[in-house]
N, C-alpha and C positions, 0 to 999 in steps of 0.2 A: 791828681787828675780826677775830676768828677766822672761818675758813670750814671747814665740814664737809660731807660728802656725805650725801644723804638715804638712810636705810636702806631705803626703800620703792622709789624710782625711780632713785636715783643723781643726782638734781638737787642744786643747791647750796643750802645753808642758811647764811645770814649772821646773826650774832647778836653781841650785846655780850659782852665778857669777863665771865665769872662766871655767865652764864645756863646753866641745866641742861635747859631745854626750849625748843624752837624750832619754827618752821613752815616747811616746804619751799616755796620759791618756785615749784616746778614742779607738784607734785601736791597741795599744800595740806595735807599731813598734819602733824598736831601730834605731835611725837616727842621722846624723851629725847636728850640730847647728852652727850658726854664733857666732863670738866672737867680737861684735862691741865695739867700744871705746866710743860711745855716743848714745843718744836716737834717733838722726836723722837717723843714719845708721840702728838702730834696726827697726825703722818704715819703712824704705825703704825695708828692707828684708821682713817684713811682707806684705808690699804692693806688692812686686814682686811675692811672694809666692801665694798671693790671686789671682793675675791675672793668674798665671800659672795653678792654680786649676780650673779656669774657661776656660782653654785652650786658653787664649789670650796670646799666646807665644811671639809674636813680642813685645807687650807692656811690658810683664814681662822682656824680654831680655833688653829692653831699660832701665828699672829701675836697673837691675843688672849692666849694664854698668855705670850708674850714681854712683853706689856704688864704682866701681873700679876706677872711677875718683878721689874719695876721699881716698879710701883704696885699692891700687893696689895689695896688698898681701892678700886680703880677699879670703880665699880658698872657702868658701861657696858661694860667688858670682860667682866665676869661675865655680863651680859645677852647680849652678842655670842656667848659660848660656848653659851648656851641656844639661840639661833637656829641655830647650826651643828649642835649635837647633834640637833636635831629637823628639820634641813634646811628651815628656813623661808624661803620665797620669797614676796614680796608681789606679787600680781597685781591688775590693774585689774578691778573688777567692772563689766561693761557696763551694769548696771541703775542702779547708784548712782554710778558713776565714782570710787568710793573704792578704796583699796588694801586688800586683804584677804589674810590669810596662807594659804598652802598648805603642806602638810607633805610633804617628800620623804624623811624618815628617821623612820619611826614607831618608837616604843619602848614596851615594857610598863611602863617607869618613868614615873610621873606627873611632870609639869612642876613642880607646886606643892611636890613633895617633893625636888626637885633641889637639891644643895648650892650650885650656882652661882646658882640663882634666890634661894635664901635669902640668899646673900652680896649679890646686887644689891639686895634689899629692905633689908638691913642698912646698906649703905653709901650708898644713894641718898637724896636728900632727899624731902620730902613729895610734890612734883609728880611726881618720877620714880617713886616707889613706886606712886602711883595708876595711872600708865600701865603699869608693869611688871605689876601685878596684873591689870589689865584684859586685856592681851595674853596673859598666861599662861593665864588662864581660857579665852580663845578658842582657844588652841593645845590646851589640855586637852580642850575640847569636840571639836575636830577629831580628836584622837587617839582619843577614845572612839568616834566615828563610824567611823573606820577599823578599829578593833579589833572592832567589831560585825560588819563584813564579813569580817574575817580568821577569826573563829570558825566561819564557815560553809564555809571552804575546806578541801578535802582535802589531806593532806600530799604533798610531792614527795620524790623520791629524789635527783634531780640538777637543778642550776640551771646553764643555759648562759648565760654572760656574754660579750657580743660587741658590736661596733659595726655597726649596721644600714646606715647610709648614710654616704657620704663628704661632703666639703665642697660638692660639686656636686649633692647630693641623690640620687646614683646608688647602687645597691645595692653594698655592698662584697663583696670576695672572702670576707671573714670570715663574712658572713651566709650565703653559699652553703655554706661548710664546716660552719657550725653547723647548717644545715638537714640536711645529710647525717648528721652525728653524731646529731641528734635522731631521725631515722628508724631508725638503727642501734640506738640505745639503747631506743627504744620496742619494737622487735622483740624485744629481749632481756627485755622485761617491766618495764622501769623506767618510773616516772612522771616525766616530764621537763618542767621549765619552760623553754620556748623562746619568747621574747616574740612573735616573728612569728606564732606559731600560738596560744599560750596566751592572748594578750591580744587576738586579732583580733575576738572577739565582745564586747569591752569598750569598743567605740567610744563616745565621748561620756561615758565614766566616768573617774574618777581611777584611774590605774594603781597608785599607791602601796600600797593595801591588798593587792593581789594579789602585788606584788613582795615586800612585807614578809612575807606569809604563806609565799611560796615560799622566801625567804631563811632564815626561821626553821625551816622543816621539812626543807629539803634537807640530806642528809648530805654531799653532794659538790657542789662548784662547779667547772665547767670554764671557764677564761678563755681564749677563743679569739682569736688575733690574728696578723696578717701584717705589721704595722708597729708600731714602738715607740710612735708617737703614738696608735695605736688603743687600745693597752693603757691609755694615760693620758688618753683622752678623758673629759670630765667625767662623763657618766652611766655609762660603763663602770667608771671608778674608784669612783664612788659605790656601785656594787653590790659590787665585790670588796673594797673597804675595809670595808664593813659586815660582809661575811662573815668577814673576818680577825678583826674584833672578836668575833664570835660564837665563832670557833675558840679564843679565849683562855679562854673559860669552858666550852667543850665540846671535849675532846681527841678525840672520836670523829668530828669533822668533818674533811674533807679538801678542800683547794683544789689543783687541778692546772692550772698554766699550759700551754696548748697553742699552740705557735708554728710558723711556717714562713716560709721566704724571709727570714729575719733571724737574727742572732746571738743565742744565748741570753743573752749578757752584756748585751744591750740591753733585757732585760726589766726591769720596775720593781724598784727595790732591795728592796721588800717581798717579792719572790718569790725572792730569792737563796738562801734556805734551803729552798725547796720543790723537789720533784722535778718538773722540767718535762718535757713530751713534745714531741718533734719530729714534727709531723704529716706531714712528707714521707717519713718512714721506712716501709718496708714492714712491715706488721703492726701499725701504730700503733693502729688501732681495736680489734684483739684485745687488745693490751696494756692499752688503756684500759678495756675491759669487765672484764677480770680484776681490775684495780685497784679499780674501782668495786664489784665484787661483794664484795671483801674488806671494804669499809666499809659499804655500804648493806645493810640487813636485807631482802634480797630476798624471804625467805619471808613477811615481814609487809607487803611492799609490794603494789602493785596488779598484780603479775604474774599473779595468778590471775583478775583481772578482764579483760574485753575492753579492749584499748587504745583510748583515746579518739582518734577520727579527727579530721583537720583539719576545721574547721567547714564549709568549702566543698566537702568531699568527700562524695559520696553514701554513706551507710552501708549496707553489705552484708555478709552472713555469708560470702560467697564470697571466700576469700583471694586468688584469682586476680585478681579485679577490684581489690582493694586494691593489689596489686603493680603492676598495669597503671597505675593512677592515679599511683602514686609514680614510675614510669618516665616517664609523660607529663609530670609536673610537672618532673622533672629536665630533660627535653628542652626544656621551655618556658624554664627558667632559663638553659639553654645557648644559647637562640636557635635550636634545631633544630626549626623549625616543622613541616616535613614529617613528621618522626618523631613529634612530639607529636600531630599530626592522625591519623597512622596508628594510634597506640595508642588514641586516642579511638574510632576506628572498631572496633578489636578489642573494646573494652568494650561498644559498642553491638551487636556481634554476639552478645554474651552477654545483655545487658539492653537491648533496643531502646528502652525508655522511661526510661533513666537520664538525668535532666536535667543532671547535672554533666558527663557525657560530651559532651553538646551544647555545654555551656559551654566545655569544653576545646577543642573544634573552633573555637568562636568566637575564643578567645584565640589559637589557632594561626593562624587566617586573618588576624586583625587584628595579629598579631605583637606581642603584649604578654605579659609573663612571668607575670602573676598577675591575679586578679579585681580587686583594688583599683587596678590600673593602667588599667583600662578607662576611668576618668574622664579619662585623658590623651588619648584619641582626639579627633580634630579634628571629626568629624561623628557624629551619632546613627546607631545601627545597628538601629533598630526594625523595619526590613523585612528584616533578615538571616534567612535560613531557619533557621540553627542557633539563633539567639536565639528565634525563634518556637516552635521545638520545646522549647527550655528553658522558656519561659513556659507551654507546654502541660502539661508534666509536673512542674514544680518546685512546691515548697510556697510559700504566700504570703510567708513570711518571706524565703526566698531570692530570690523575684521582687522583693520590696521593696528588698533590698540592691542588686541590679543596676539596678533602675529609678532608684534615687537617683543612680547614676553617669550613667545616660542623661540625667537631668534636668540634672546639672551640665554635661554635654557640650552639651545643647541651649542652655542659657543662655549658655555661652561661644560657641557657634556663632552664636546669634542676635546677640550683641553684636558679634562679629567681622564678620559679614555686614552688620549695620546700619552699623557704623563705615566699612566699605569703601564702602557705598553713599553715605554722606554725603560721603566724600572724592571720589567720582566726580561728585557734584552740584556740588562746588566748582569743577570745571573749566568749568562753564557752557557745555558743548558738546553737540551732538546725541549723539555717541558716548558721552560721559560720562553723560548722562541715560538713554540706552538701557541702559547697563551697570547704572546705579542701579536702573532699573525691574526688571531681571532679579533683582537682589539682593533688592529689597523684596518681590517676588512670592514669594520663598521663605520670608519671615518676616512675612506680612501681619498676624498677630495680635500681633506684638511692638511695643510702644510705639506710635508713630504711623506705622508703616511703610506702612499702606494710604493714609493721607492724603498722605504724601510720594511714594508711587508715583503717585498721581493728579496731584500737582503736577508731577512729572517728565514724565508723559505730556503734560500741558498745555504745559510748556515745550518739549518736543520739537516739538509742532505750531507753537508760536510761532517757534521758531528756524528750522524748515524753511520757514515762511511768509516769514520775513525773508530767508532764503537765496534762496528763489525770487524774491522781489521784487528783491533785489540782482542776481540773475542777469539778470532782465528788463532792469533798468537798464543793466547792463553791455552786453547785446546791443544795446539801443537806442543807447547811446553809441558803440558800434563802428560801427553803421550811419550815424549822424550824422557821425562822423569820416571814414568812407569817402566819403560824399557830398561833404564839404568837401574831401577830398583830390582827388577827381575834378574838382571845380569849380576848385580852385586849379591843377591841372595844365592844365586847358583855358585858363585865363587866362594861364598862363605860356606856353603854345604861341602864343597870339594875340600876346602881347607880343614873343616871339622873332621871329614872322613880320613884325611891323611894323618891328622893328629891322633885319631883313634887307632889307626893301623900301627903307627910308631909306638904308641903306648902298649899295644898288645904284644908287639915283638919284644919290647924291652922287658916285659914281665914274664916272658916265657909262655905266652899264650893266654894269659888272663890279666885282667887289669888289677884285680885285688889278690 
């Protein structure tokens, strides 16, 4: 019996030899299967599928092409290439618990007209063709939805490609460098796609439409990295590999690898023929700007329009305030809290009712680098004076965003405090219940905290009564023991006296 991995979840599909459709034991999805003639082809299918599940679409597509070199009429290999071309990842729909496709590589080319789709339909059997057609129509629908959003997006000049976080979820050095480059280029009048800012108001939405729009409109891509593995990170490579494909049909595009703290020879092989820039060299940014100006049509770009500010930054016509904000943000990123607070005060000297300046002061005091990190704080800050000033002067939209973080903190704080109180109760001691009462009193409206607080108070009274009763018993027992001891000593003295008298009489009046 052959075994293949599920295209949707990676689970195992067991099926009889010759079957072309199977059902996954894990997610229950009915899907098409390869019909390999030998074990080598089977292993290649599983390898390609594993890579695609990790969203390493280019590598997966290469494996599928190797299969087609050996078996040109392998319908499943042709279909696998379709999934890679359009960056299809199957995610679980929380409403239906079914696996549905999401698209990470939008294209203006229709799926139904793709040569590999036609080949899959040609070489597949009846059941396979039915499933291919159904899935292709769904992918085509997703494509159309994405392209509808894309049509509304304004074109970009420069796309900054970089890795935002490391394996520990911490911000990378690359993201800080990309941030600096973003502000340098926007000051030069370029419209720049920088995910941390460009996508920050797209929370809760699919990012692909905006990434696709930026990739297709940008004349220049900067790939920023300080480690070889960051250049080859899945989503970083997903962006620059797509841009390289666009360069093949548009010679006016330019990709510039920007590296530091590493050898240029460690850059991806695909960059070997490109002119890379060492970011540690003096004058790097000036050289970069000159190079971009040669490619990007600056006279037609958004240079004549006001540069779009970061969504969390208060919009003002005063350039001094803008530069102060930028300096304060850099200080936050560097962890220089005092300087960030100082620059926020300078903004307030100019505009006393600027809500974002108060937000900067809050960030500096709480020692967090950005607004979206407020949610990591351990306790709510609703009584903080700078937060109260922010609430007073900020728009409802801005307040709503910060209040969402506060609610997250509250829920986490309530749960932590509640769990701690439950643990204290488990000790079944007066001190444990007293500590539990203190915790429950802070969260009386959370779950059954008030009920448990009352129970703890009752148990404190019971335990103290038991302790008092035990203490009384102990004192009474000590008194009884003392009386017994005195009585026994008296008896012992009488006995000794009698012994002495007997001895005296027996010796004729003397003991010796």
